[in-house]
PyMOL Python script that loads the backbone (N, CA, C, O; Angstrom):
from pymol import cmd

cmd.read_pdbstr("""\
ATOM      1  N   MET A   1      -1.658 -27.765   7.829  1.00  0.00           N
ATOM      2  CA  MET A   1      -0.503 -26.955   8.149  1.00  0.00           C
ATOM      3  C   MET A   1      -0.954 -25.488   8.234  1.00  0.00           C
ATOM      4  O   MET A   1      -1.796 -25.038   7.456  1.00  0.00           O
ATOM      5  N   ASP A   2      -0.377 -24.759   9.190  1.00  0.00           N
ATOM      6  CA  ASP A   2      -0.739 -23.359   9.370  1.00  0.00           C
ATOM      7  C   ASP A   2       0.450 -22.606   9.956  1.00  0.00           C
ATOM      8  O   ASP A   2       1.423 -23.204  10.414  1.00  0.00           O
ATOM      9  N   ILE A   3       0.347 -21.316   9.929  1.00  0.00           N
ATOM     10  CA  ILE A   3       1.327 -20.430  10.544  1.00  0.00           C
ATOM     11  C   ILE A   3       0.589 -19.647  11.611  1.00  0.00           C
ATOM     12  O   ILE A   3      -0.460 -19.062  11.342  1.00  0.00           O
ATOM     13  N   GLU A   4       1.132 -19.632  12.827  1.00  0.00           N
ATOM     14  CA  GLU A   4       0.480 -18.945  13.936  1.00  0.00           C
ATOM     15  C   GLU A   4       1.304 -17.731  14.365  1.00  0.00           C
ATOM     16  O   GLU A   4       2.534 -17.783  14.399  1.00  0.00           O
ATOM     17  N   GLU A   5       0.624 -16.660  14.684  1.00  0.00           N
ATOM     18  CA  GLU A   5       1.265 -15.446  15.176  1.00  0.00           C
ATOM     19  C   GLU A   5       1.417 -15.536  16.686  1.00  0.00           C
ATOM     20  O   GLU A   5       0.422 -15.529  17.410  1.00  0.00           O
ATOM     21  N   LYS A   6       2.642 -15.621  17.162  1.00  0.00           N
ATOM     22  CA  LYS A   6       2.961 -15.627  18.597  1.00  0.00           C
ATOM     23  C   LYS A   6       2.068 -16.570  19.404  1.00  0.00           C
ATOM     24  O   LYS A   6       1.361 -16.126  20.309  1.00  0.00           O
ATOM     25  N   PRO A   7       2.094 -17.869  19.084  1.00  0.00           N
ATOM     26  CA  PRO A   7       1.232 -18.813  19.803  1.00  0.00           C
ATOM     27  C   PRO A   7       1.673 -19.003  21.252  1.00  0.00           C
ATOM     28  O   PRO A   7       2.867 -18.989  21.550  1.00  0.00           O
ATOM     29  N   SER A   8       0.712 -19.179  22.143  1.00  0.00           N
ATOM     30  CA  SER A   8       1.051 -19.452  23.541  1.00  0.00           C
ATOM     31  C   SER A   8       1.520 -20.902  23.703  1.00  0.00           C
ATOM     32  O   SER A   8       2.350 -21.187  24.566  1.00  0.00           O
ATOM     33  N   CYS A   9       1.003 -21.808  22.892  1.00  0.00           N
ATOM     34  CA  CYS A   9       1.424 -23.218  22.873  1.00  0.00           C
ATOM     35  C   CYS A   9       1.769 -23.588  21.431  1.00  0.00           C
ATOM     36  O   CYS A   9       0.905 -24.066  20.696  1.00  0.00           O
ATOM     37  N   PRO A  10       3.015 -23.376  21.019  1.00  0.00           N
ATOM     38  CA  PRO A  10       3.387 -23.682  19.624  1.00  0.00           C
ATOM     39  C   PRO A  10       3.165 -25.144  19.276  1.00  0.00           C
ATOM     40  O   PRO A  10       3.355 -26.031  20.108  1.00  0.00           O
ATOM     41  N   LYS A  11       2.757 -25.384  18.026  1.00  0.00           N
ATOM     42  CA  LYS A  11       2.495 -26.744  17.558  1.00  0.00           C
ATOM     43  C   LYS A  11       3.765 -27.442  17.084  1.00  0.00           C
ATOM     44  O   LYS A  11       3.758 -28.650  16.844  1.00  0.00           O
ATOM     45  N   SER A  12       4.869 -26.681  16.946  1.00  0.00           N
ATOM     46  CA  SER A  12       6.136 -27.274  16.522  1.00  0.00           C
ATOM     47  C   SER A  12       7.283 -26.452  17.110  1.00  0.00           C
ATOM     48  O   SER A  12       7.071 -25.463  17.812  1.00  0.00           O
ATOM     49  N   HIS A  13       8.492 -26.891  16.802  1.00  0.00           N
ATOM     50  CA  HIS A  13       9.683 -26.175  17.259  1.00  0.00           C
ATOM     51  C   HIS A  13      10.196 -25.205  16.188  1.00  0.00           C
ATOM     52  O   HIS A  13      11.260 -24.611  16.358  1.00  0.00           O
ATOM     53  N   HIS A  14       9.461 -25.041  15.101  1.00  0.00           N
ATOM     54  CA  HIS A  14       9.874 -24.160  14.020  1.00  0.00           C
ATOM     55  C   HIS A  14       9.367 -22.741  14.269  1.00  0.00           C
ATOM     56  O   HIS A  14       8.309 -22.537  14.864  1.00  0.00           O
ATOM     57  N   ALA A  15      10.144 -21.769  13.800  1.00  0.00           N
ATOM     58  CA  ALA A  15       9.754 -20.366  13.912  1.00  0.00           C
ATOM     59  C   ALA A  15      10.067 -19.665  12.602  1.00  0.00           C
ATOM     60  O   ALA A  15      11.044 -19.997  11.931  1.00  0.00           O
ATOM     61  N   VAL A  16       9.251 -18.708  12.244  1.00  0.00           N
ATOM     62  CA  VAL A  16       9.518 -17.861  11.084  1.00  0.00           C
ATOM     63  C   VAL A  16      10.426 -16.748  11.591  1.00  0.00           C
ATOM     64  O   VAL A  16      10.047 -15.983  12.477  1.00  0.00           O
ATOM     65  N   THR A  17      11.624 -16.663  11.025  1.00  0.00           N
ATOM     66  CA  THR A  17      12.647 -15.778  11.579  1.00  0.00           C
ATOM     67  C   THR A  17      12.559 -14.329  11.132  1.00  0.00           C
ATOM     68  O   THR A  17      13.154 -13.454  11.760  1.00  0.00           O
ATOM     69  N   GLY A  18      11.836 -14.065  10.071  1.00  0.00           N
ATOM     70  CA  GLY A  18      11.676 -12.674   9.667  1.00  0.00           C
ATOM     71  C   GLY A  18      12.499 -12.246   8.474  1.00  0.00           C
ATOM     72  O   GLY A  18      12.715 -11.049   8.288  1.00  0.00           O
ATOM     73  N   LEU A  19      12.969 -13.175   7.657  1.00  0.00           N
ATOM     74  CA  LEU A  19      13.668 -12.842   6.426  1.00  0.00           C
ATOM     75  C   LEU A  19      12.777 -13.298   5.281  1.00  0.00           C
ATOM     76  O   LEU A  19      12.616 -14.496   5.047  1.00  0.00           O
ATOM     77  N   TYR A  20      12.196 -12.333   4.569  1.00  0.00           N
ATOM     78  CA  TYR A  20      11.190 -12.652   3.556  1.00  0.00           C
ATOM     79  C   TYR A  20      11.584 -12.058   2.209  1.00  0.00           C
ATOM     80  O   TYR A  20      12.137 -10.960   2.140  1.00  0.00           O
ATOM     81  N   PHE A  21      11.293 -12.795   1.142  1.00  0.00           N
ATOM     82  CA  PHE A  21      11.430 -12.318  -0.224  1.00  0.00           C
ATOM     83  C   PHE A  21      10.112 -12.610  -0.926  1.00  0.00           C
ATOM     84  O   PHE A  21       9.653 -13.752  -0.936  1.00  0.00           O
ATOM     85  N   TYR A  22       9.499 -11.585  -1.513  1.00  0.00           N
ATOM     86  CA  TYR A  22       8.180 -11.743  -2.118  1.00  0.00           C
ATOM     87  C   TYR A  22       8.199 -11.349  -3.588  1.00  0.00           C
ATOM     88  O   TYR A  22       9.036 -10.567  -4.038  1.00  0.00           O
ATOM     89  N   ASP A  23       7.241 -11.920  -4.320  1.00  0.00           N
ATOM     90  CA  ASP A  23       7.006 -11.508  -5.701  1.00  0.00           C
ATOM     91  C   ASP A  23       5.999 -10.347  -5.686  1.00  0.00           C
ATOM     92  O   ASP A  23       5.615  -9.871  -4.618  1.00  0.00           O
ATOM     93  N   ASN A  24       5.582  -9.902  -6.856  1.00  0.00           N
ATOM     94  CA  ASN A  24       4.674  -8.748  -6.948  1.00  0.00           C
ATOM     95  C   ASN A  24       3.272  -9.035  -6.419  1.00  0.00           C
ATOM     96  O   ASN A  24       2.512  -8.100  -6.167  1.00  0.00           O
ATOM     97  N   GLN A  25       2.910 -10.307  -6.246  1.00  0.00           N
ATOM     98  CA  GLN A  25       1.589 -10.641  -5.708  1.00  0.00           C
ATOM     99  C   GLN A  25       1.411 -10.104  -4.293  1.00  0.00           C
ATOM    100  O   GLN A  25       0.284  -9.916  -3.835  1.00  0.00           O
ATOM    101  N   VAL A  26       2.512  -9.860  -3.605  1.00  0.00           N
ATOM    102  CA  VAL A  26       2.441  -9.397  -2.222  1.00  0.00           C
ATOM    103  C   VAL A  26       1.707  -8.062  -2.112  1.00  0.00           C
ATOM    104  O   VAL A  26       1.105  -7.773  -1.078  1.00  0.00           O
ATOM    105  N   LEU A  27       1.750  -7.254  -3.154  1.00  0.00           N
ATOM    106  CA  LEU A  27       1.062  -5.957  -3.119  1.00  0.00           C
ATOM    107  C   LEU A  27      -0.450  -6.145  -3.016  1.00  0.00           C
ATOM    108  O   LEU A  27      -1.111  -5.477  -2.222  1.00  0.00           O
ATOM    109  N   ASP A  28      -0.992  -7.059  -3.824  1.00  0.00           N
ATOM    110  CA  ASP A  28      -2.432  -7.336  -3.763  1.00  0.00           C
ATOM    111  C   ASP A  28      -2.814  -8.027  -2.459  1.00  0.00           C
ATOM    112  O   ASP A  28      -3.862  -7.746  -1.878  1.00  0.00           O
ATOM    113  N   ILE A  29      -1.945  -8.939  -2.005  1.00  0.00           N
ATOM    114  CA  ILE A  29      -2.211  -9.626  -0.744  1.00  0.00           C
ATOM    115  C   ILE A  29      -2.245  -8.621   0.399  1.00  0.00           C
ATOM    116  O   ILE A  29      -3.174  -8.641   1.206  1.00  0.00           O
ATOM    117  N   ALA A  30      -1.268  -7.758   0.483  1.00  0.00           N
ATOM    118  CA  ALA A  30      -1.205  -6.769   1.562  1.00  0.00           C
ATOM    119  C   ALA A  30      -2.393  -5.818   1.514  1.00  0.00           C
ATOM    120  O   ALA A  30      -2.922  -5.430   2.555  1.00  0.00           O
ATOM    121  N   ALA A  31      -2.811  -5.441   0.311  1.00  0.00           N
ATOM    122  CA  ALA A  31      -3.944  -4.523   0.175  1.00  0.00           C
ATOM    123  C   ALA A  31      -5.251  -5.151   0.655  1.00  0.00           C
ATOM    124  O   ALA A  31      -6.188  -4.442   1.021  1.00  0.00           O
ATOM    125  N   SER A  32      -5.311  -6.486   0.653  1.00  0.00           N
ATOM    126  CA  SER A  32      -6.547  -7.162   1.060  1.00  0.00           C
ATOM    127  C   SER A  32      -6.584  -7.489   2.557  1.00  0.00           C
ATOM    128  O   SER A  32      -7.605  -7.967   3.052  1.00  0.00           O
ATOM    129  N   LEU A  33      -5.517  -7.247   3.268  1.00  0.00           N
ATOM    130  CA  LEU A  33      -5.463  -7.603   4.690  1.00  0.00           C
ATOM    131  C   LEU A  33      -6.325  -6.685   5.540  1.00  0.00           C
ATOM    132  O   LEU A  33      -6.554  -5.521   5.212  1.00  0.00           O
ATOM    133  N   ARG A  34      -6.790  -7.251   6.637  1.00  0.00           N
ATOM    134  CA  ARG A  34      -7.535  -6.499   7.650  1.00  0.00           C
ATOM    135  C   ARG A  34      -6.712  -6.537   8.937  1.00  0.00           C
ATOM    136  O   ARG A  34      -6.018  -7.521   9.194  1.00  0.00           O
ATOM    137  N   PRO A  35      -6.781  -5.494   9.736  1.00  0.00           N
ATOM    138  CA  PRO A  35      -6.012  -5.493  10.992  1.00  0.00           C
ATOM    139  C   PRO A  35      -6.390  -6.673  11.886  1.00  0.00           C
ATOM    140  O   PRO A  35      -7.538  -7.117  11.911  1.00  0.00           O
ATOM    141  N   SER A  36      -5.396  -7.164  12.612  1.00  0.00           N
ATOM    142  CA  SER A  36      -5.590  -8.270  13.550  1.00  0.00           C
ATOM    143  C   SER A  36      -6.251  -7.758  14.826  1.00  0.00           C
ATOM    144  O   SER A  36      -6.587  -6.579  14.939  1.00  0.00           O
ATOM    145  N   ALA A  37      -6.428  -8.658  15.776  1.00  0.00           N
ATOM    146  CA  ALA A  37      -6.984  -8.281  17.072  1.00  0.00           C
ATOM    147  C   ALA A  37      -6.100  -7.254  17.774  1.00  0.00           C
ATOM    148  O   ALA A  37      -6.572  -6.490  18.616  1.00  0.00           O
ATOM    149  N   ARG A  38      -4.803  -7.242  17.420  1.00  0.00           N
ATOM    150  CA  ARG A  38      -3.878  -6.256  17.993  1.00  0.00           C
ATOM    151  C   ARG A  38      -3.970  -4.911  17.272  1.00  0.00           C
ATOM    152  O   ARG A  38      -3.289  -3.954  17.641  1.00  0.00           O
ATOM    153  N   GLY A  39      -4.828  -4.845  16.228  1.00  0.00           N
ATOM    154  CA  GLY A  39      -4.989  -3.610  15.474  1.00  0.00           C
ATOM    155  C   GLY A  39      -3.893  -3.368  14.459  1.00  0.00           C
ATOM    156  O   GLY A  39      -3.715  -2.245  13.989  1.00  0.00           O
ATOM    157  N   GLU A  40      -3.148  -4.424  14.112  1.00  0.00           N
ATOM    158  CA  GLU A  40      -2.035  -4.295  13.182  1.00  0.00           C
ATOM    159  C   GLU A  40      -2.216  -5.214  11.984  1.00  0.00           C
ATOM    160  O   GLU A  40      -2.894  -6.238  12.070  1.00  0.00           O
ATOM    161  N   LEU A  41      -1.605  -4.838  10.866  1.00  0.00           N
ATOM    162  CA  LEU A  41      -1.510  -5.759   9.737  1.00  0.00           C
ATOM    163  C   LEU A  41      -0.363  -6.706  10.054  1.00  0.00           C
ATOM    164  O   LEU A  41       0.725  -6.264  10.424  1.00  0.00           O
ATOM    165  N   GLU A  42      -0.598  -7.992   9.913  1.00  0.00           N
ATOM    166  CA  GLU A  42       0.384  -8.996  10.326  1.00  0.00           C
ATOM    167  C   GLU A  42       1.065  -9.632   9.120  1.00  0.00           C
ATOM    168  O   GLU A  42       0.405 -10.073   8.179  1.00  0.00           O
ATOM    169  N   ILE A  43       2.397  -9.674   9.161  1.00  0.00           N
ATOM    170  CA  ILE A  43       3.147 -10.337   8.093  1.00  0.00           C
ATOM    171  C   ILE A  43       2.798 -11.820   8.054  1.00  0.00           C
ATOM    172  O   ILE A  43       2.901 -12.452   7.002  1.00  0.00           O
ATOM    173  N   THR A  44       2.388 -12.380   9.185  1.00  0.00           N
ATOM    174  CA  THR A  44       1.960 -13.773   9.235  1.00  0.00           C
ATOM    175  C   THR A  44       0.780 -14.006   8.304  1.00  0.00           C
ATOM    176  O   THR A  44       0.682 -15.068   7.690  1.00  0.00           O
ATOM    177  N   ASP A  45      -0.120 -13.030   8.188  1.00  0.00           N
ATOM    178  CA  ASP A  45      -1.267 -13.170   7.287  1.00  0.00           C
ATOM    179  C   ASP A  45      -0.816 -13.197   5.826  1.00  0.00           C
ATOM    180  O   ASP A  45      -1.407 -13.904   5.009  1.00  0.00           O
ATOM    181  N   VAL A  46       0.215 -12.439   5.495  1.00  0.00           N
ATOM    182  CA  VAL A  46       0.770 -12.488   4.137  1.00  0.00           C
ATOM    183  C   VAL A  46       1.339 -13.885   3.885  1.00  0.00           C
ATOM    184  O   VAL A  46       1.040 -14.515   2.870  1.00  0.00           O
ATOM    185  N   ASN A  47       2.155 -14.354   4.812  1.00  0.00           N
ATOM    186  CA  ASN A  47       2.764 -15.682   4.646  1.00  0.00           C
ATOM    187  C   ASN A  47       1.704 -16.777   4.600  1.00  0.00           C
ATOM    188  O   ASN A  47       1.832 -17.731   3.833  1.00  0.00           O
ATOM    189  N   ARG A  48       0.667 -16.648   5.410  1.00  0.00           N
ATOM    190  CA  ARG A  48      -0.418 -17.634   5.426  1.00  0.00           C
ATOM    191  C   ARG A  48      -1.116 -17.679   4.061  1.00  0.00           C
ATOM    192  O   ARG A  48      -1.488 -18.756   3.596  1.00  0.00           O
ATOM    193  N   THR A  49      -1.296 -16.530   3.422  1.00  0.00           N
ATOM    194  CA  THR A  49      -1.923 -16.495   2.097  1.00  0.00           C
ATOM    195  C   THR A  49      -1.092 -17.271   1.089  1.00  0.00           C
ATOM    196  O   THR A  49      -1.632 -18.055   0.309  1.00  0.00           O
ATOM    197  N   TYR A  50       0.225 -17.056   1.101  1.00  0.00           N
ATOM    198  CA  TYR A  50       1.101 -17.829   0.210  1.00  0.00           C
ATOM    199  C   TYR A  50       1.018 -19.324   0.525  1.00  0.00           C
ATOM    200  O   TYR A  50       1.031 -20.150  -0.388  1.00  0.00           O
ATOM    201  N   LEU A  51       0.933 -19.677   1.810  1.00  0.00           N
ATOM    202  CA  LEU A  51       0.796 -21.074   2.205  1.00  0.00           C
ATOM    203  C   LEU A  51      -0.492 -21.663   1.647  1.00  0.00           C
ATOM    204  O   LEU A  51      -0.480 -22.764   1.096  1.00  0.00           O
ATOM    205  N   GLN A  52      -1.606 -20.940   1.783  1.00  0.00           N
ATOM    206  CA  GLN A  52      -2.901 -21.419   1.281  1.00  0.00           C
ATOM    207  C   GLN A  52      -2.892 -21.570  -0.234  1.00  0.00           C
ATOM    208  O   GLN A  52      -3.559 -22.452  -0.776  1.00  0.00           O
ATOM    209  N   ARG A  53      -2.143 -20.718  -0.918  1.00  0.00           N
ATOM    210  CA  ARG A  53      -2.033 -20.802  -2.380  1.00  0.00           C
ATOM    211  C   ARG A  53      -1.033 -21.863  -2.824  1.00  0.00           C
ATOM    212  O   ARG A  53      -0.864 -22.108  -4.019  1.00  0.00           O
ATOM    213  N   ARG A  54      -0.372 -22.492  -1.851  1.00  0.00           N
ATOM    214  CA  ARG A  54       0.656 -23.497  -2.108  1.00  0.00           C
ATOM    215  C   ARG A  54       1.835 -22.923  -2.888  1.00  0.00           C
ATOM    216  O   ARG A  54       2.443 -23.613  -3.706  1.00  0.00           O
ATOM    217  N   THR A  55       2.150 -21.665  -2.630  1.00  0.00           N
ATOM    218  CA  THR A  55       3.290 -21.028  -3.288  1.00  0.00           C
ATOM    219  C   THR A  55       4.335 -20.542  -2.278  1.00  0.00           C
ATOM    220  O   THR A  55       5.284 -19.851  -2.648  1.00  0.00           O
ATOM    221  N   LEU A  56       4.160 -20.899  -1.019  1.00  0.00           N
ATOM    222  CA  LEU A  56       5.121 -20.531   0.015  1.00  0.00           C
ATOM    223  C   LEU A  56       6.308 -21.477  -0.040  1.00  0.00           C
ATOM    224  O   LEU A  56       6.137 -22.697  -0.035  1.00  0.00           O
ATOM    225  N   ARG A  57       7.503 -20.921  -0.093  1.00  0.00           N
ATOM    226  CA  ARG A  57       8.723 -21.729  -0.063  1.00  0.00           C
ATOM    227  C   ARG A  57       9.439 -21.418   1.243  1.00  0.00           C
ATOM    228  O   ARG A  57       9.676 -20.254   1.567  1.00  0.00           O
ATOM    229  N   VAL A  58       9.780 -22.450   1.983  1.00  0.00           N
ATOM    230  CA  VAL A  58      10.384 -22.305   3.303  1.00  0.00           C
ATOM    231  C   VAL A  58      11.751 -22.984   3.302  1.00  0.00           C
ATOM    232  O   VAL A  58      11.912 -24.070   2.746  1.00  0.00           O
ATOM    233  N   GLU A  59      12.718 -22.346   3.921  1.00  0.00           N
ATOM    234  CA  GLU A  59      14.047 -22.930   4.104  1.00  0.00           C
ATOM    235  C   GLU A  59      14.254 -23.174   5.588  1.00  0.00           C
ATOM    236  O   GLU A  59      14.150 -22.247   6.392  1.00  0.00           O
ATOM    237  N   LEU A  60      14.543 -24.407   5.953  1.00  0.00           N
ATOM    238  CA  LEU A  60      14.876 -24.706   7.337  1.00  0.00           C
ATOM    239  C   LEU A  60      16.359 -24.418   7.544  1.00  0.00           C
ATOM    240  O   LEU A  60      17.206 -24.880   6.780  1.00  0.00           O
ATOM    241  N   LEU A  61      16.658 -23.656   8.578  1.00  0.00           N
ATOM    242  CA  LEU A  61      18.040 -23.296   8.866  1.00  0.00           C
ATOM    243  C   LEU A  61      18.657 -24.381   9.740  1.00  0.00           C
ATOM    244  O   LEU A  61      18.071 -24.795  10.740  1.00  0.00           O
ATOM    245  N   GLY A  62      19.829 -24.829   9.358  1.00  0.00           N
ATOM    246  CA  GLY A  62      20.472 -25.933  10.060  1.00  0.00           C
ATOM    247  C   GLY A  62      21.374 -25.485  11.200  1.00  0.00           C
ATOM    248  O   GLY A  62      21.367 -24.325  11.612  1.00  0.00           O
ATOM    249  N   ARG A  63      22.141 -26.435  11.689  1.00  0.00           N
ATOM    250  CA  ARG A  63      23.071 -26.170  12.784  1.00  0.00           C
ATOM    251  C   ARG A  63      24.061 -25.078  12.388  1.00  0.00           C
ATOM    252  O   ARG A  63      24.432 -24.952  11.221  1.00  0.00           O
ATOM    253  N   GLY A  64      24.471 -24.309  13.354  1.00  0.00           N
ATOM    254  CA  GLY A  64      25.437 -23.248  13.106  1.00  0.00           C
ATOM    255  C   GLY A  64      24.800 -21.924  12.717  1.00  0.00           C
ATOM    256  O   GLY A  64      25.498 -20.930  12.517  1.00  0.00           O
ATOM    257  N   ILE A  65      23.489 -21.908  12.611  1.00  0.00           N
ATOM    258  CA  ILE A  65      22.766 -20.685  12.278  1.00  0.00           C
ATOM    259  C   ILE A  65      22.181 -20.113  13.561  1.00  0.00           C
ATOM    260  O   ILE A  65      21.575 -20.830  14.357  1.00  0.00           O
ATOM    261  N   ALA A  66      22.370 -18.824  13.748  1.00  0.00           N
ATOM    262  CA  ALA A  66      21.800 -18.159  14.922  1.00  0.00           C
ATOM    263  C   ALA A  66      20.782 -17.135  14.460  1.00  0.00           C
ATOM    264  O   ALA A  66      21.055 -16.342  13.558  1.00  0.00           O
ATOM    265  N   TRP A  67      19.610 -17.150  15.074  1.00  0.00           N
ATOM    266  CA  TRP A  67      18.597 -16.138  14.802  1.00  0.00           C
ATOM    267  C   TRP A  67      18.639 -15.148  15.941  1.00  0.00           C
ATOM    268  O   TRP A  67      18.489 -15.511  17.108  1.00  0.00           O
ATOM    269  N   LEU A  68      18.847 -13.887  15.589  1.00  0.00           N
ATOM    270  CA  LEU A  68      18.976 -12.837  16.585  1.00  0.00           C
ATOM    271  C   LEU A  68      17.859 -11.822  16.405  1.00  0.00           C
ATOM    272  O   LEU A  68      17.713 -11.239  15.331  1.00  0.00           O
ATOM    273  N   ASP A  69      17.082 -11.613  17.438  1.00  0.00           N
ATOM    274  CA  ASP A  69      16.023 -10.610  17.405  1.00  0.00           C
ATOM    275  C   ASP A  69      16.664  -9.246  17.609  1.00  0.00           C
ATOM    276  O   ASP A  69      17.460  -9.060  18.529  1.00  0.00           O
ATOM    277  N   ALA A  70      16.324  -8.310  16.768  1.00  0.00           N
ATOM    278  CA  ALA A  70      16.869  -6.962  16.890  1.00  0.00           C
ATOM    279  C   ALA A  70      15.753  -5.932  16.827  1.00  0.00           C
ATOM    280  O   ALA A  70      15.919  -4.856  16.253  1.00  0.00           O
ATOM    281  N   GLY A  71      14.614  -6.271  17.420  1.00  0.00           N
ATOM    282  CA  GLY A  71      13.442  -5.411  17.349  1.00  0.00           C
ATOM    283  C   GLY A  71      13.375  -4.339  18.415  1.00  0.00           C
ATOM    284  O   GLY A  71      12.526  -3.450  18.351  1.00  0.00           O
ATOM    285  N   THR A  72      14.258  -4.411  19.393  1.00  0.00           N
ATOM    286  CA  THR A  72      14.309  -3.376  20.431  1.00  0.00           C
ATOM    287  C   THR A  72      15.752  -2.918  20.583  1.00  0.00           C
ATOM    288  O   THR A  72      16.667  -3.578  20.089  1.00  0.00           O
ATOM    289  N   HIS A  73      15.963  -1.800  21.258  1.00  0.00           N
ATOM    290  CA  HIS A  73      17.332  -1.320  21.486  1.00  0.00           C
ATOM    291  C   HIS A  73      18.133  -2.361  22.258  1.00  0.00           C
ATOM    292  O   HIS A  73      19.292  -2.626  21.940  1.00  0.00           O
ATOM    293  N   GLU A  74      17.509  -2.948  23.273  1.00  0.00           N
ATOM    294  CA  GLU A  74      18.197  -3.943  24.096  1.00  0.00           C
ATOM    295  C   GLU A  74      18.565  -5.184  23.290  1.00  0.00           C
ATOM    296  O   GLU A  74      19.693  -5.669  23.379  1.00  0.00           O
ATOM    297  N   SER A  75      17.614  -5.705  22.497  1.00  0.00           N
ATOM    298  CA  SER A  75      17.901  -6.914  21.722  1.00  0.00           C
ATOM    299  C   SER A  75      18.910  -6.635  20.603  1.00  0.00           C
ATOM    300  O   SER A  75      19.692  -7.518  20.253  1.00  0.00           O
ATOM    301  N   LEU A  76      18.904  -5.429  20.041  1.00  0.00           N
ATOM    302  CA  LEU A  76      19.907  -5.064  19.036  1.00  0.00           C
ATOM    303  C   LEU A  76      21.294  -5.044  19.671  1.00  0.00           C
ATOM    304  O   LEU A  76      22.252  -5.536  19.074  1.00  0.00           O
ATOM    305  N   LEU A  77      21.412  -4.483  20.870  1.00  0.00           N
ATOM    306  CA  LEU A  77      22.689  -4.472  21.578  1.00  0.00           C
ATOM    307  C   LEU A  77      23.142  -5.893  21.887  1.00  0.00           C
ATOM    308  O   LEU A  77      24.316  -6.216  21.708  1.00  0.00           O
ATOM    309  N   GLN A  78      22.231  -6.745  22.349  1.00  0.00           N
ATOM    310  CA  GLN A  78      22.576  -8.142  22.635  1.00  0.00           C
ATOM    311  C   GLN A  78      23.051  -8.858  21.376  1.00  0.00           C
ATOM    312  O   GLN A  78      24.012  -9.625  21.430  1.00  0.00           O
ATOM    313  N   ALA A  79      22.394  -8.621  20.252  1.00  0.00           N
ATOM    314  CA  ALA A  79      22.792  -9.236  18.988  1.00  0.00           C
ATOM    315  C   ALA A  79      24.180  -8.759  18.577  1.00  0.00           C
ATOM    316  O   ALA A  79      25.012  -9.558  18.146  1.00  0.00           O
ATOM    317  N   ALA A  80      24.430  -7.465  18.708  1.00  0.00           N
ATOM    318  CA  ALA A  80      25.740  -6.908  18.356  1.00  0.00           C
ATOM    319  C   ALA A  80      26.840  -7.499  19.238  1.00  0.00           C
ATOM    320  O   ALA A  80      27.928  -7.811  18.755  1.00  0.00           O
ATOM    321  N   MET A  81      26.557  -7.649  20.516  1.00  0.00           N
ATOM    322  CA  MET A  81      27.548  -8.218  21.435  1.00  0.00           C
ATOM    323  C   MET A  81      27.820  -9.693  21.109  1.00  0.00           C
ATOM    324  O   MET A  81      28.957 -10.154  21.217  1.00  0.00           O
ATOM    325  N   PHE A  82      26.785 -10.425  20.713  1.00  0.00           N
ATOM    326  CA  PHE A  82      26.955 -11.831  20.319  1.00  0.00           C
ATOM    327  C   PHE A  82      27.842 -11.926  19.079  1.00  0.00           C
ATOM    328  O   PHE A  82      28.775 -12.727  19.035  1.00  0.00           O
ATOM    329  N   ILE A  83      27.547 -11.111  18.084  1.00  0.00           N
ATOM    330  CA  ILE A  83      28.324 -11.125  16.854  1.00  0.00           C
ATOM    331  C   ILE A  83      29.770 -10.727  17.123  1.00  0.00           C
ATOM    332  O   ILE A  83      30.695 -11.328  16.576  1.00  0.00           O
ATOM    333  N   GLU A  84      29.966  -9.713  17.965  1.00  0.00           N
ATOM    334  CA  GLU A  84      31.321  -9.274  18.311  1.00  0.00           C
ATOM    335  C   GLU A  84      32.089 -10.405  18.968  1.00  0.00           C
ATOM    336  O   GLU A  84      33.267 -10.602  18.668  1.00  0.00           O
ATOM    337  N   ALA A  85      31.450 -11.154  19.858  1.00  0.00           N
ATOM    338  CA  ALA A  85      32.114 -12.258  20.546  1.00  0.00           C
ATOM    339  C   ALA A  85      32.508 -13.353  19.546  1.00  0.00           C
ATOM    340  O   ALA A  85      33.622 -13.873  19.613  1.00  0.00           O
ATOM    341  N   ILE A  86      31.623 -13.702  18.637  1.00  0.00           N
ATOM    342  CA  ILE A  86      31.928 -14.727  17.635  1.00  0.00           C
ATOM    343  C   ILE A  86      33.072 -14.264  16.745  1.00  0.00           C
ATOM    344  O   ILE A  86      34.013 -15.021  16.508  1.00  0.00           O
ATOM    345  N   GLU A  87      33.007 -13.027  16.246  1.00  0.00           N
ATOM    346  CA  GLU A  87      34.049 -12.510  15.364  1.00  0.00           C
ATOM    347  C   GLU A  87      35.396 -12.436  16.061  1.00  0.00           C
ATOM    348  O   GLU A  87      36.414 -12.756  15.447  1.00  0.00           O
ATOM    349  N   SER A  88      35.437 -12.030  17.306  1.00  0.00           N
ATOM    350  CA  SER A  88      36.723 -11.904  18.007  1.00  0.00           C
ATOM    351  C   SER A  88      37.326 -13.272  18.329  1.00  0.00           C
ATOM    352  O   SER A  88      38.546 -13.403  18.433  1.00  0.00           O
ATOM    353  N   ARG A  89      36.466 -14.303  18.489  1.00  0.00           N
ATOM    354  CA  ARG A  89      36.971 -15.639  18.797  1.00  0.00           C
ATOM    355  C   ARG A  89      37.279 -16.463  17.548  1.00  0.00           C
ATOM    356  O   ARG A  89      38.194 -17.286  17.550  1.00  0.00           O
ATOM    357  N   GLN A  90      36.507 -16.237  16.483  1.00  0.00           N
ATOM    358  CA  GLN A  90      36.642 -17.092  15.300  1.00  0.00           C
ATOM    359  C   GLN A  90      37.149 -16.368  14.067  1.00  0.00           C
ATOM    360  O   GLN A  90      37.481 -17.011  13.072  1.00  0.00           O
ATOM    361  N   GLY A  91      37.218 -15.048  14.110  1.00  0.00           N
ATOM    362  CA  GLY A  91      37.734 -14.280  12.979  1.00  0.00           C
ATOM    363  C   GLY A  91      36.791 -13.991  11.884  1.00  0.00           C
ATOM    364  O   GLY A  91      37.163 -13.348  10.903  1.00  0.00           O
TER     365      GLY A  91
END
""", "prot")
cmd.dss("prot")
cmd.show_as("cartoon", "prot")
cmd.util.cbc("prot")
cmd.orient("prot")
């Protein structure tokens, strides 16, 4: 089992959505990271370390859950419009 950063051919239909809760070990893990090929420290490497230590806990989100990317101005606006539509129709 592994976690891949933005795979071109994903091995499954699961995705890490970006909601993380860490213990204090994350400080040492983050301090030991090296930049990726993109020149960035990757949160995937932190999660992979927890996976290798067998201390990663994952929750699969079921039906009725929507994951909304809000990493750009455009995607934040799209997420806000989606939420507004749901709230106005369902209360």
